[in-house]
N, C-alpha and C positions, 0 to 999 in steps of 0.2 A: 893422858896424853902426854908423850915424852917431849924432851926439849927439841928433838930434830923435827917432829910434827908441828910443834908451835912455829918454829923458824920457818919451815916451809909454807905454812899459812900466811904468816906475816909478809913472806917475800912475794907470795902470790897476789896478797891484798895490795902490796906496794906497787908491784907490776901492773895491776889492773887500775890502780889510780893514776899511774903515769900514762897509761895508754889513753885512760879517759881525758887526761889533760891535754895530750897530743891531739885527740879528736876534736876536743873544743878549740884549740888554737888552729887547727886546720879548718874549722868551720868559719872561723873569723877571718882567716886569711882568703878564704874561698869567697866569703861575701865581699871582701875587699876588691879581689880581682874581678868579680862580676860587676861591681859598681865602676871599675876602670874599663869594663867592655872586654875584658880578657876572658871570654866565655868558655873557651876550650879548657884552659887552665882551672877555671873555677870548677867546671864539670868533672874534671879529673880529681880534684881535691874532694869534691862531695861524693864521687863514686868511691874514692879511697876510704872515706869515713864509713861508708855502708859496708865495705868489705871487711873492716874491722869489727863489725857486728853492732855498730852504733846507728841502728835503723829506727828513725823517728820521723814523724810528718814533716817537721821542718826541712830536714836534709832532702827528703824526697821532693818536697815542694820547690826548694830552691834549685835542685838538679833538674826538675821539670822545666823551670824558667830558662836555665842555661842551655838546655836541649832545644828549646824553642827558638831561642836567639840564634842557635847554629843551624837551624833549618831542619831539625831531626824532630819532626810533628809527632810521629810515633812514639818515639822514645820520651818525649815531653809528657804526652798524655798518659803513658804507662806510669810515670813517677807521680804525676798528679793522682791517678787512681790508687797507687799504693799509700799516698798520704792520706787519702779519705779512708782507706782501710785502717789505717793506724789511729786516725782522728776523724770520725764521722762528721764532727762539727767543723771541719776546716771549709768554710764558706769560700775562701779564695781559690782553693783547689777546684772546688765545684764550679766557681765562675769561670776558671780559665777552661776547664773542660767544655763548657757551653760555648765558649768563644772558638775552641777548636773545632767543635762539631760545626757551628754556624759558618765558619770560613773555609773549612776543609773538606766537608761531607755533604753530600746530597741529602735532602730531607728523608728519603726512604731508608737511608743507611745509618740514620742516628739512633742513639740509645733508647729514645722515647718510643721507638717502635718495637721493643721488647715488650709488647702488650701482654700482660698476664696478671691474675690474681696475685702471683708470687712477686711480681715487679712493684706492684702497689704496696704490698706488705713489706718488701725490702726497702722501698724509699721511705715508708712511715717509720721503720725500725732504725734506719740509718740516722735519724735525727738524734738518737740517743747515744751517749758515749758509753761503749760496752763495759769497760772497766768500771766506770762511775756507777752505771745502772746495777751492776752486779753487787758492787760494794754497798749501795743503799738498800737493795734487797736483803743482803745478808744482815745488814745493821737493824732493818726493820724486824726481821725474823728474831734476831737476838733480843731485841727489846720486848718483842711479844712475849718471848719466854721469860723475861725478867719480870714483866708485869703479872703473868700468871703465876710466878713462884711468890712474888710479894703478896698477891691476893691470898694464896694458899696459907703462907706462913703468918701473915698479918691481916686478917680478915677486915678489921676496923681502920686499917691504915688508908684505904682509899675509898671515896663515896662511890656507890655502885654505878651512879651515872657517868662519873669521871672514868672509873674502870672500863666500862663497857664501851663508852665512846672511843677511848684509847686503844682498847683491844681491837675493835672493829677496824679502825682508821689503820692501825698497824698491820693488820691482817690483809687488808686491801693493798696498802702499799707494797707489802712483802710479796704478795701473790702476783701483783701487776709487775713490779720490777724484776722478779725472778722469771716470770714468763716472757718478758721482753729480752732479758739476757739469754734465756734458753732458745728463743725465736731467732736471735742473732747468730748464735752458735750453729743451729740447725740450717739456716740459710746459707752461712759462710761454707758449710760443708756439703750442701746439696748439689750445687752446680759450680762449674769452674768456667771463669771468664778470662779472656785474654785480650791484647791490644795487638793490632797488625803493626809491626814496626819496619816493615820491608817498604821500599820506595814502590816496587812493582811486584805485588804478589798475585800470581794467577791461581784461580780456584779450579781444581781438576775434579772430574767425576770419580776418578780412582787414585789410590795411593802410589803412583808409579810416574817415573820420569818421562815415559812416552805417552802418558795420557794427555789428551788435548786439554787445553785451559778452557773452561766454560765461560767465565767471566772474571773480571778483576776485583781484587779486595783491596781498596784503598788505604793507604797508610793512615793510621790513628783510628781506625774503626774499631769499635769494641765489639768482640764476638764471643759466643758461647763455645767452649771446648767440649766437643761430644767424646772424642776418644783419641787415643795416640797409637799409632801403628808404626814402628820401627822410626824413620826420619820423618814421618808424615803426621799431620793433625787433622782429624775432622772437625770442621767449624760450622756453626749456625749463624749466619748474618742477622742483622736486626730486622730484614724484611723476609726472614724465614728461609732463605736460600741456603742451601747446604753444599759441601764439598770438601776437598782435601787441598791442604797447602804444606810446603816444606815447613818443618818445625822451626827453622831459622827465621822464618817470616812472622811468627807470632810469639810474643812474650806472656807468660801467665802473670796476672795481677797478683 
């Protein structure tokens, strides 16, 4: 590696550190603005942090709160949902989503009506932190191999009962955690969900401007995205009704 390459790497690292520091300062400033009830200014700063690539659950959660105070209920839920995607253990974001559903959606249009075995599995798996679960699984797998190697190299080093107990426990933990992590990955890619962010979104029978609206899709409702065609999205509502809305009316989680 020549001096020019080393200098470039150092400059890029310094630039990244500067941007990270700026994002951290913006986050602190945004929190102060929110505390002073300057919700739009706070929302602008939180959004700017996300545009810089610093997407984490705390930023999405705070942006969701700012949008809610500004009366943008759909945008609010969208960012609470994104916070949960990044941190499934974010109980505050889950609580806020429940509040939004109870206050702004009819019973038949709430997420709980996405009744299917997949939903039960999804809810169960969402209790586990994806990154941590995968890390535990990999660690257990590595320890499993270490125990096996030690047993082969030094047969008398471990009592048979200790060896087999540890081996079985590690195998179970490794299999379980890796299965959970794999299940989370498969579910995340199996279906796409979005949030209605438009104040008045009409669901049409066809993807056309002249198609009559069949029924409204209320703001902040979670929908399954079936397919995209030009500027239209086909959605499935929690009550299993299906139709087309303008792409601008729904944001993917």
